[in-house]
C-alpha positions, 0 to 999 in steps of 0.5 A: 551612302552605301559603301563601294564594292572593291569591283566598283571602287576599281572602276572609280580608281583604276590607278589603285588597281593598276597598282595592286596588279603591279604588286601581284606580278612583282610578288610573283616575279620575286618568288620565281627569282628568289632561288637565285638569291635575286628580286625584281628590284634588282632588274634594272640594274642588271639589265642596264648593266648587261647592255652597257657594261660599266655604269656610275651609281648616278646613271643607274639611279637615272635609268631605274628612276630612283633616288640616289640614296636608295640606289646606293644602298641597293648596289652595295647589297648587290656587291656583297652578294657577289652580283656586281664589282665596284671599280674606280673610274680611271677618268675620275678617281672620285667616281665608282663604276659597276659591272656585273660580277662573273656570278651576275653574268652567269645568272643572266640566262636563267633570269631571262628564262624566268622572266619570259616563262612568268610573263607567258604564264601571267599574261596569257590569261588576256589572250594575244588580243588582250595582251596587245590592247594592254601594252597599247594601253599602258605605252599610251599611259606612259606616254601621256604621264612622261609628258606631264612629268617633263612639263614640270621638270 
């Protein structure tokens, strides 16, 4: 049986192609964010804390859809890097709450500019019609998969 070309294999396995594109986009944004001392993995935490103020590790893990151990490691790194502050919940002294530090708050406008510029540059290759179609298709897949995920939970 003849081997499939990369393009033919991608058509047979669109999940692989989505994964590859997501990795390339993540690598691009990691490069853009590196001068600030942050990476894409921090974005869910930074965004959630910017919006909510204070959140627990459990809340952040649920929002970021990652496991508690991985979230604990990331939060420890972010505290050590001065991006977050950790405080004890006055209502439950066993629970830690996290918030953006002054350094973290100060970085957020530049992070926003970097993300906006990156998205424009990356997705301009699709044109506005192509971008709209991509977003619609990704939302359709997300809805479909979220329904399956909820059914198995």
